[in-house]
Structures are given as C-alpha cells and as structure tokens.
C-alpha positions, 0 to 999 in steps of 0.5 A, a space after each residue: 566824409 570820404 572827400 578827395 579834394 583836387 588842386 584848388 578845390 578848397 580855394 586855399 594854396 594850403 589845401 591844394 592837392 591834399 587828400 582829406 579822405 581821413 580827416 574828420 569834419 566838425 560841424 557847428 551850427 550857429 546863425 550859420 553853419 561853420 565847419 573845420 577839418 581835423 586829424 582823426 586821432 588827436 581829434 578823438 583823444 581831445 574830444 572824447 578822452 580828455 587830451 589837451 586841446 592843441 588847435 594847430 596840431 588838430 587842424 587838417 587844414 588851417 581854415 574855417 569853412 561854411 561848406 567844406 564840400 564846396 571849399 567855401 570859407 567863413 570870412 573874418 567878419 562872420 567869425 567875429 559876429 558868431 565867436 567874437 573874434 577874427 582869430 582863426 585859432 580861437 574861433 576854430 577852438 569854439 567850433 571844435 568844442 561846441 560842434 558835432 564830430 562828423 564820422 565816417 562809418 569806418 571811423 565809427 567802426 574803428 571807434 566802436 572797436 577801440 571802445 569794445 577792447 577797452 571795456 573788455 580789458 576793464 572787466 578782465 582787470 576789475 571784475 572777478 568770478 565770485 566762485 573762485 575769486 579770480 578774474 575772468 580772462 579777456 577771451 571769456 569776457 569777450 565771448 560773453 559780450 558777443 553772446 549777449 549781443 552788447 552793442 558798443 557806443 562809439 561815442 561814449 566813454 568806456 567808463 560809462 559803458 562798463 556797468 552796462 556791459 557788466 549787466 549784460 554779461 551776468 546772466 551768462 557768466 558770473 561776475 562780482 565787483 566786490 569793493 575793498 576799503 584801504 588807507 593810502 598814504 602818499 608824499 605831499 608833493 604828489 598829493 594834489 595829482 594823486 587825489 585827482 586820481 583817487 577821486 576819478 577811480 574811487 570813493 574818497 571817504 576821508 582825507 587828511 593833509 599833512 606837511 609830509 604826507 597826504 592820507 586818504 581812506 577810500 572805497 574801491 572795487 577789489 579788482 581796480 585796487 592793484 591797477 590803482 596802486 600801480 599808478 599811484 606807485 608810478 605817480 610817486 616814484 614807489 613812495 605810496 603805501 596801502 593797507 586794509 582798514 
C-alpha cells in the first residue's frame, strides 16, 4: 500500500502529515473489517520470525481503522463487540495476530530476497558435496537455485523452504544431508533453553536430567552440528560438551 496521508486525512492529530508509504497494513475480517498500520521490520519479525509482540512499538499509527484509506476509525463500542475490549492495544494485538498482512509489491520482493539469502546460507552450512564431504560455496548454491528456477515464498519460513530447495538443486549439483548421532552434556542451569533449541534443530532420541548436568542423545544433519554446537557454547558460556556415539 503506497498511501501518503496529508494533514488530517486520518482524522487524528497523531497522523497529520505522516508519510505512511512504508507502513504495512494488517486487515482483520470479522463482522466488519478492522485495519491497523504497523512498522515494517518489527511487524515482519513478529508475524513471521517469532519475535516478541510489542504492540506500542509495532503500531505506525496508534489507531484501529475500519478503512485506512479513508481514515475511518473504529469506535470503542465496535472494538468491544468484536474483540471483547475497548482497550486499543488489546484489540490491536488481536487484529495483528489474526489479520492478514497486506504487503506492497516492493515489500514482498524485499521479503522474498531475504528468504532467498537465508535459504542459500542454510544450504551452504548444512549440506555437503557427497563426492568431497565439503560444503558447497554459497555462490554455487545460488547458481543452482537460479538454474532450477526455484520460487521463494515471501511469507513462508526459510526452514520450511529448505527441503524443497534441496530437492530443486539435486538434479544440478550433488547434495548430501548426512546425519550424525551425538551425545550432548549441558549444565543444568542452561538445560531448559538448550533443550528447546535441540528440539527445534535436531531429533532428541534420549534425555536425562541431573542436578548438575542435562544429557541428551540427538540425531542431527552433519552440516548442522557445528552450527548447533556454536549456539550451545554461546548459550552455556563454553560449558557444553559433545561426543560421537
């Protein structure tokens, strides 16, 4: 949405003179339509990347609209009827969580570019050339994806696009995702955070919680292991251990 509101167009002193061309509109369809304007980067991080939801920081304009283009604001009674609250931030949070993000062509292109770079980096870190056992350089991965005509999704998480991207380049360059099984030892005070990370990045085959240490046996893509251990070392101030099993 490239919309420049002039003075008073939004019917609010807060919005007078604001250039909202970079804002992202989120639209929620209930009995009536509700819309909010949000800051692009924090909104994309919260909506698609799991960042904390901080509505005062996210809102570009501190209002909820029925029609952003006309500057038509929703009334407190309309918010209460739809969301069960007259509180703007509480209602805005529900619009944000349940609504559709209305991206401009440029914003979608930028997000698609970001996802492309993230997937290329993931493949270069995690996958290997089975003939040499070495990872493919990012440029080779990028060239293979271009040759394959792989279409990146601006809205989908890079992790979800990783496997499809691997399948797309396999006819072009040899790719292996060999797995390793290792035992991990982590101080108990970091066990909770570490366990959450392991569940996200590996298959947890066994686990044991002790007073001083948390132990786990995991299966993980060989190319992910060094990256995972770096994260665990940072999380535990260098006090995590790993060994092959």
